[in-house]
C-alpha positions as a Markdown table, in Angstrom:
| # | Residue | x | y | z |
|---|---|---|---|---|
| 1 | Unk | 123.7 | -153.3 | 165.2 |
| 2 | Unk | 121.9 | -150.8 | 167.5 |
| 3 | Unk | 119.5 | -152.0 | 170.1 |
| 4 | Unk | 116.0 | -152.4 | 168.8 |
| 5 | Unk | 112.5 | -151.7 | 170.4 |
| 6 | Unk | 109.8 | -153.9 | 169.0 |
| 7 | Unk | 106.0 | -153.5 | 169.5 |
| 8 | Unk | 102.8 | -154.8 | 168.1 |
| 9 | Unk | 100.7 | -151.9 | 169.6 |
| 10 | Unk | 99.4 | -149.9 | 166.6 |
| 11 | Unk | 98.4 | -146.9 | 168.8 |
| 12 | Unk | 101.9 | -146.7 | 170.2 |
| 13 | Unk | 103.4 | -147.1 | 166.7 |
| 14 | Unk | 101.2 | -144.2 | 165.4 |
| 15 | Unk | 102.3 | -142.0 | 168.3 |
| 16 | Unk | 106.0 | -142.7 | 167.8 |
| 17 | Unk | 105.7 | -142.0 | 164.1 |
| 18 | Unk | 104.1 | -138.7 | 164.8 |
| 19 | Unk | 106.9 | -137.8 | 167.2 |
| 20 | Unk | 109.4 | -138.5 | 164.5 |
| 21 | Unk | 110.7 | -141.9 | 165.4 |
| 22 | Unk | 111.5 | -143.8 | 162.1 |
| 23 | Unk | 110.5 | -147.3 | 161.6 |
| 24 | Unk | 110.6 | -149.7 | 158.7 |
| 25 | Unk | 107.9 | -151.9 | 157.3 |
| 26 | Unk | 106.3 | -154.2 | 159.9 |
| 27 | Unk | 107.3 | -157.8 | 160.1 |
| 28 | Unk | 105.2 | -160.8 | 161.1 |
| 29 | Unk | 106.2 | -163.4 | 163.6 |
| 30 | Unk | 103.9 | -166.2 | 164.9 |
| 31 | Unk | 100.8 | -164.5 | 163.6 |
| 32 | Unk | 101.6 | -161.1 | 165.2 |
| 33 | Unk | 102.6 | -157.9 | 163.4 |
| 34 | Unk | 105.6 | -156.0 | 164.9 |
| 35 | Unk | 107.1 | -152.7 | 164.1 |
| 36 | Unk | 110.8 | -152.1 | 165.1 |
| 37 | Unk | 112.4 | -148.9 | 166.2 |
| 38 | Unk | 116.0 | -148.1 | 167.0 |
| 39 | Unk | 116.3 | -147.7 | 170.8 |
| 40 | Unk | 117.4 | -144.4 | 172.2 |
| 41 | Unk | 116.8 | -142.3 | 175.3 |
| 42 | Unk | 114.2 | -140.2 | 173.4 |
| 43 | Unk | 112.3 | -143.3 | 172.3 |
| 44 | Unk | 112.3 | -144.6 | 175.9 |
| 45 | Unk | 111.0 | -141.3 | 177.1 |
| 46 | Unk | 108.2 | -141.3 | 174.5 |
| 47 | Unk | 107.2 | -144.9 | 175.3 |
| 48 | Unk | 107.1 | -144.0 | 179.0 |
| 49 | Unk | 104.9 | -141.0 | 178.3 |
| 50 | Unk | 102.5 | -143.1 | 176.2 |
| 51 | Unk | 102.3 | -145.9 | 178.8 |
| 52 | Unk | 101.6 | -143.3 | 181.5 |
| 53 | Unk | 98.8 | -141.9 | 179.3 |
| 54 | Unk | 100.6 | -138.5 | 179.3 |
| 55 | Unk | 101.2 | -138.3 | 175.6 |
| 56 | Unk | 99.5 | -135.6 | 173.5 |
| 57 | Unk | 99.2 | -135.4 | 169.7 |
| 58 | Unk | 96.9 | -133.4 | 167.4 |
| 59 | Unk | 93.8 | -135.7 | 166.8 |
| 60 | Unk | 93.5 | -135.1 | 163.0 |
| 61 | Unk | 97.2 | -136.0 | 162.5 |
| 62 | Unk | 96.8 | -139.0 | 164.7 |
| 63 | Unk | 93.8 | -140.3 | 162.7 |
| 64 | Unk | 95.7 | -139.8 | 159.4 |
| 65 | Unk | 98.9 | -141.6 | 160.6 |
| 66 | Unk | 96.9 | -144.4 | 162.3 |
| 67 | Unk | 95.2 | -145.0 | 158.9 |
| 68 | Unk | 98.6 | -145.3 | 157.3 |
| 69 | Unk | 99.8 | -147.7 | 160.0 |
| 70 | Unk | 96.7 | -149.8 | 159.6 |
| 71 | Unk | 97.3 | -150.0 | 155.8 |
| 72 | Unk | 100.9 | -151.1 | 156.5 |
| 73 | Unk | 99.4 | -153.8 | 158.7 |
| 74 | Unk | 97.1 | -155.1 | 156.0 |
| 75 | Unk | 99.6 | -154.7 | 153.2 |
| 76 | Unk | 102.2 | -156.9 | 154.9 |
| 77 | Unk | 99.8 | -159.5 | 156.3 |
| 78 | Unk | 100.6 | -163.0 | 155.1 |
| 79 | Unk | 98.1 | -164.6 | 152.8 |
| 80 | Unk | 95.6 | -166.9 | 154.5 |
| 81 | Unk | 96.0 | -170.5 | 153.6 |
| 82 | Unk | 93.4 | -171.9 | 151.2 |
| 83 | Unk | 90.9 | -174.2 | 152.8 |
């Protein structure tokens, strides 16, 4: 299996999706939501650009994809235990 890059940063996930990095549905672990990407030199370069605050995307597209990412977060959230 290829190396994986996992993150819970929804802003980074949104940026990577816009840049064409495929991801599956998010998965939850210990109360945190994670998205997983296949590691590659291009993914590493994009993550480094994002962390250096040197990444640029079209704002309207970012808002649209962020909304989709947020829906994924809520759609996969485990049900809260009944009190």
